[in-house]
PAGURO-621688 format. One record per residue (C-alpha): x negated, y negated, z; residue number from 0. Coordinates in steps of 0.02 Angstrom, whole numbers, plus 32768, in hexadecimal, padded with zeros to 4 digits. Each point is the difference from the previous one (the first is absolute). Example, Ala and Ser with C-alpha at 12.3 -4.5 7.8 and 13.67 -1.06 7.14 Angstrom:
{rec {7D99 80E1 8186} 0}
{rec {7FBB 7F54 7FDF} 1}
! end
This chain:
{rec {D3AE 4A23 FBAB} 0}
{rec {8096 7FCD 8069} 1}
{rec {7FF6 8013 80C0} 2}
{rec {8086 808B 7FF9} 3}
{rec {7FA3 805F 7F7A} 4}
{rec {7F5C 7FF0 805C} 5}
{rec {804E 8041 80A0} 6}
{rec {804A 8096 7FA6} 7}
{rec {7F5C 8025 7FB0} 8}
{rec {7FA6 7FF6 80A6} 9}
{rec {807E 806E 805B} 10}
{rec {8014 8081 7F77} 11}
{rec {80BC 8003 801A} 12}
{rec {807B 8005 7F72} 13}
{rec {8044 7F50 7FD4} 14}
{rec {80B5 7FD1 802D} 15}
{rec {806B 7FFA 7F64} 16}
{rec {806C 7F62 8004} 17}
{rec {8057 801E 7F56} 18}
{rec {8002 8092 7F8E} 19}
{rec {8036 8001 7F4A} 20}
{rec {803E 80AD 7FC6} 21}
{rec {8014 8029 7F4A} 22}
{rec {804E 7F5C 7FD4} 23}
{rec {803D 7FE1 7F51} 24}
{rec {804F 7F63 7FBB} 25}
{rec {8051 7FEA 7F57} 26}
{rec {804F 7F68 7FA8} 27}
{rec {8069 8051 7F76} 28}
{rec {7F83 8063 7F98} 29}
{rec {7F67 7FA8 804E} 30}
{rec {7FA7 8066 8085} 31}
{rec {7FB0 7F7B 8070} 32}
{rec {7FC5 807C 8087} 33}
{rec {7FE5 80B6 7FE4} 34}
{rec {8002 8079 8093} 35}
{rec {7F87 7F99 806D} 36}
{rec {7FCE 8034 80B5} 37}
{rec {7F8B 7FA6 8077} 38}
{rec {7FF8 7FC4 80B1} 39}
{rec {7FDB 7F5B 8058} 40}
{rec {7FA4 8018 80A2} 41}
{rec {8017 7F94 8093} 42}
{rec {7F82 7F73 8012} 43}
{rec {7FB1 8015 7F50} 44}
{rec {7FF0 7F8B 7F6C} 45}
{rec {803A 8066 7F68} 46}
{rec {7FE4 7FC0 7F51} 47}
{rec {8071 8032 7F70} 48}
{rec {7FAF 7FE1 7F58} 49}
{rec {801C 802D 7F4B} 50}
{rec {801D 7FB0 7F51} 51}
{rec {8092 7F8A 7FDE} 52}
{rec {809D 8068 7FF7} 53}
{rec {7FBD 808E 806B} 54}
{rec {8091 7FF4 807D} 55}
{rec {7FA9 7FA6 808D} 56}
{rec {807E 7F76 8029} 57}
{rec {8090 807D 7FDE} 58}
{rec {7FB4 806C 8088} 59}
{rec {8000 7F6D 807C} 60}
{rec {80B2 7FD9 7FCD} 61}
{rec {8035 80B5 802B} 62}
{rec {7FA8 7FF4 80AA} 63}
{rec {8056 7F66 8039} 64}
{rec {80AA 8025 7FB1} 65}
{rec {800A 7F95 7F68} 66}
{rec {8001 8099 7F92} 67}
{rec {8051 80A9 8029} 68}
{rec {7FA3 8095 7FB5} 69}
{rec {8066 8088 7FAC} 70}
{rec {7F96 8089 8047} 71}
{rec {7F92 8017 809A} 72}
{rec {8001 7FBB 80AE} 73}
{rec {7FA3 7F7F 8067} 74}
{rec {7FDE 8021 80B9} 75}
{rec {7FE0 7F66 806A} 76}
{rec {7FDC 800B 80BD} 77}
{rec {803B 80B9 7FFD} 78}
{rec {80A9 7FD7 7FAB} 79}
{rec {8011 8056 7F55} 80}
{rec {8072 7F9F 7F87} 81}
{rec {8030 7FFF 7F47} 82}
{rec {8026 7F44 8003} 83}
{rec {7FFE 7F65 806C} 84}
{rec {8040 7F53 7FE6} 85}
{rec {7F7E 7F71 8005} 86}
{rec {804E 7FB6 809F} 87}
{rec {7FF4 80A9 8054} 88}
{rec {7F48 800C 7FD0} 89}
{rec {7FE0 7F52 8041} 90}
{rec {805B 8025 80A7} 91}
{rec {7F92 809D 8013} 92}
{rec {7F5F 7FA3 7FEC} 93}
{rec {7FD7 7FFF 7F47} 94}
{rec {7FD0 7F53 7FBE} 95}
{rec {7FD8 7FD3 7F4B} 96}
{rec {7FAD 7F7D 7F98} 97}
{rec {801F 7FF3 7F41} 98}
{rec {7F98 7FFE 7F60} 99}
{rec {8055 7F5B 7FD5} 100}
{rec {8010 7F89 8095} 101}
{rec {80AE 8009 804B} 102}
{rec {800A 7F66 806C} 103}
{rec {808C 7F82 801A} 104}
{rec {7FAB 7F75 7F9F} 105}
{rec {805F 7F70 804C} 106}
{rec {7FE5 8038 80B4} 107}
{rec {7F63 7FD4 8065} 108}
{rec {7F78 8083 801D} 109}
{rec {803C 800B 80B5} 110}
{rec {80B6 8020 7FD4} 111}
{rec {7FCF 8082 7F7D} 112}
{rec {7F9C 805D 8088} 113}
{rec {8091 7FEC 807D} 114}
{rec {806D 8063 7F86} 115}
{rec {7F97 8095 8034} 116}
{rec {803E 7FF0 80B2} 117}
{rec {80BC 8010 7FCF} 118}
{rec {8006 80B9 802A} 119}
{rec {7FBA 7FD8 80AD} 120}
{rec {8085 7F7E 802D} 121}
{rec {8089 8042 806E} 122}
{rec {8077 7F6C 8012} 123}
{rec {8099 7FEE 7F90} 124}
{rec {8001 7F8D 7F65} 125}
{rec {8073 7F8A 805E} 126}
{rec {7F85 7FEB 808B} 127}
{rec {7F70 7FE9 7F87} 128}
{rec {8060 7F7E 7F9A} 129}
{rec {8020 7F9F 80A1} 130}
{rec {7F4F 8013 803B} 131}
{rec {8037 7FF2 80B3} 132}
{rec {7FD5 805F 80A0} 133}
{rec {7FC6 80B4 7FE7} 134}
{rec {7FF6 7FE8 7F45} 135}
{rec {7F8C 7F6C 800F} 136}
{rec {7F8E 805B 807D} 137}
{rec {7FFB 8096 7F89} 138}
{rec {7FCD 7F92 7F6E} 139}
{rec {7F78 7FAB 8065} 140}
{rec {7FB9 80AF 802F} 141}
{rec {8002 8038 7F47} 142}
{rec {7FAE 7F5E 7FC7} 143}
{rec {7F76 801B 8081} 144}
{rec {7FE3 80AC 7FB8} 145}
{rec {7FFB 7FB6 7F4F} 146}
{rec {7F87 7F7B 8031} 147}
{rec {7F82 808A 8039} 148}
{rec {800C 8050 7F54} 149}
{rec {7FE4 7F56 7FAE} 150}
{rec {7F63 7FE9 8067} 151}
{rec {7FC8 80B6 7FDE} 152}
{rec {800F 7FDE 7F40} 153}
{rec {7FB6 7F51 800E} 154}
{rec {8091 7FA4 7FAE} 155}
{rec {8020 7F7F 8085} 156}
{rec {7FE5 7F74 7F8A} 157}
{rec {808D 8033 7F83} 158}
{rec {8082 803B 8082} 159}
{rec {8074 7F72 7FD4} 160}
{rec {7FE1 7FFB 7F45} 161}
{rec {808B 8043 7F89} 162}
{rec {7FC8 80A7 7FC5} 163}
{rec {8019 7FCF 7F49} 164}
{rec {7F7F 7F77 800D} 165}
{rec {7F76 8074 803E} 166}
{rec {7F72 804B 7F95} 167}
{rec {801E 80B2 7FCF} 168}
{rec {7F81 804B 8078} 169}
{rec {804F 7FA7 8093} 170}
{rec {80AD 803C 7FC7} 171}
{rec {7FBF 80AF 800A} 172}
{rec {7FC0 7FE2 80B3} 173}
{rec {80AA 7FBB 8033} 174}
{rec {8051 8097 7FB8} 175}
{rec {7F86 8072 8068} 176}
{rec {8029 7F96 8098} 177}
{rec {80BB 801E 7FE5} 178}
{rec {7FE6 80B7 7FF4} 179}
{rec {7F99 7FFE 80A2} 180}
{rec {8086 7FA3 8059} 181}
{rec {8065 80A0 7FF5} 182}
{rec {7F7F 8057 806E} 183}
{rec {7FF5 8092 7F84} 184}
{rec {7FC1 80AC 8024} 185}
{rec {7FE4 8017 7F44} 186}
{rec {7FD0 7F6F 7F8D} 187}
{rec {8015 8016 7F45} 188}
{rec {7F98 7F83 7F97} 189}
{rec {8023 7FFA 7F47} 190}
{rec {7F64 7FB4 7FAC} 191}
{rec {7FDF 7F88 8090} 192}
{rec {7F69 7FB3 7FA4} 193}
{rec {804A 7FF1 7F52} 194}
{rec {7FD5 7F57 7FB0} 195}
{rec {7F88 7FC9 8089} 196}
{rec {7F4F 7FBB 7FEB} 197}
{rec {7F6A 8051 8053} 198}
{rec {8007 7F9A 809C} 199}
{rec {80BB 8020 8018} 200}
{rec {7FE8 80B7 7FE8} 201}
{rec {7F76 8005 8085} 202}
{rec {8077 7FA6 807C} 203}
{rec {8091 8075 7FD8} 204}
{rec {7F8E 809B 8017} 205}
{rec {7FC7 7FC0 80A8} 206}
{rec {80B3 7FE1 8035} 207}
{rec {8039 80AE 7FCC} 208}
{rec {7F72 8050 8060} 209}
{rec {802A 7F97 8097} 210}
{rec {80B5 8030 7FFA} 211}
{rec {7FD3 80B7 7FFC} 212}
{rec {7F80 7FF2 808D} 213}
{rec {804F 7F80 8075} 214}
{rec {80B5 8027 7FEE} 215}
{rec {7FE6 80BC 7FD9} 216}
{rec {8074 7FF1 7F68} 217}
{rec {7FFC 808D 7F80} 218}
{rec {7FEB 7FB9 7F51} 219}
{rec {8024 8046 7F53} 220}
{rec {7FCC 7F89 7F74} 221}
{rec {8000 7FFA 7F43} 222}
{rec {7F67 7FAE 7FBA} 223}
{rec {7FA3 7FFF 7F56} 224}
{rec {7F58 7FB3 803D} 225}
{rec {7F9A 809D 801F} 226}
{rec {7F80 7FA2 8068} 227}
{rec {808C 7FCE 8077} 228}
{rec {8047 80AE 8003} 229}
{rec {7F56 804E 8029} 230}
{rec {7FDD 7F80 808B} 231}
{rec {80AC 8005 8052} 232}
{rec {804A 80AC 7FF4} 233}
{rec {7FEB 809E 806B} 234}
{rec {8050 8069 7F75} 235}
{rec {8035 7FE6 7F50} 236}
{rec {808E 804E 7F9C} 237}
{rec {7FFA 7FF5 7F40} 238}
{rec {809F 8003 7F99} 239}
{rec {8002 8016 7F3E} 240}
{rec {80A1 8008 7F9A} 241}
{rec {8062 801F 809F} 242}
{rec {7F95 8092 803B} 243}
{rec {7F84 8007 808E} 244}
{rec {7F55 802C 7FB9} 245}
{rec {7F91 7FE4 8098} 246}
{rec {8008 7FE9 80BD} 247}
{rec {7F63 7FE6 806E} 248}
{rec {7F83 7F8D 804A} 249}
{rec {7FC2 7F75 7F8B} 250}
{rec {7F58 804D 7FD5} 251}
{rec {8051 80A3 7FCC} 252}
{rec {8088 7FAB 7F98} 253}
{rec {7F91 7F91 7F9E} 254}
{rec {7F98 8097 7FC9} 255}
{rec {8097 8067 7FCE} 256}
{rec {7FFA 8029 7F47} 257}
{rec {80BC 7FF3 7FED} 258}
{rec {7FFD 7F50 8052} 259}
{rec {7F71 7FCB 7F92} 260}
{rec {8057 8038 7F62} 261}
{rec {80AD 7FB7 802E} 262}
{rec {7FD1 7F5B 8056} 263}
{rec {7F4A 7FD3 8029} 264}
{rec {7FB7 8028 7F56} 265}
{rec {7F4E 8013 8039} 266}
{rec {7FA2 8066 8087} 267}
{rec {7F7D 7FB9 8072} 268}
! end
């Protein structure tokens, strides 16, 4: 259980809702990717979104951070209700994202890829940044110092100058997480952060995700197929099937839900 979730449980107070999805539907022509889905993401929690392939999980993350614009419904973030938001607006308001397929600049070093996450924090003009003089140079030094702390946090000091395209897949995933953290997000969306990893890499990534939640206080919503990971990491679990929400609750409740067993898990404990 996350620190925030534990505090809420101890105090008995209602949790603070950071983001609320209200009756969202998304269609691509005649294909209904999301069908009238509603749920909330509570401040400080780790929320897992699970379901079979094609259930609408990634489409839902794309709606939250503005890659897709739902035809119906609304999303309320930090108290502001909206029908659509551009990705750059989501980023500027504190929503960061990693992707199912690694989306790094392969020719840039790990350090430079992570520095991309600081772009929204830079205040000097492009001309000043190109010259790297005076105020622009001081600003860059400050941002690099911040990035170095993230590199140390994620234990990737040894590959900081290596081109991203030469790194093993598990380390590329870690660099992508570092770039998202460089944005100092309030809400971190992780799309299958452990896909393609071996057991040791998964254990490391689980540890880093929990540390991000506890030490930075970052709210996390993640898509994951490994049910062991889901049960260990998450405070709550939402299950989608054919674009519909079929369950929403704590992990122990969800894994015993008959609809979830039939649609996704296949067997009951």
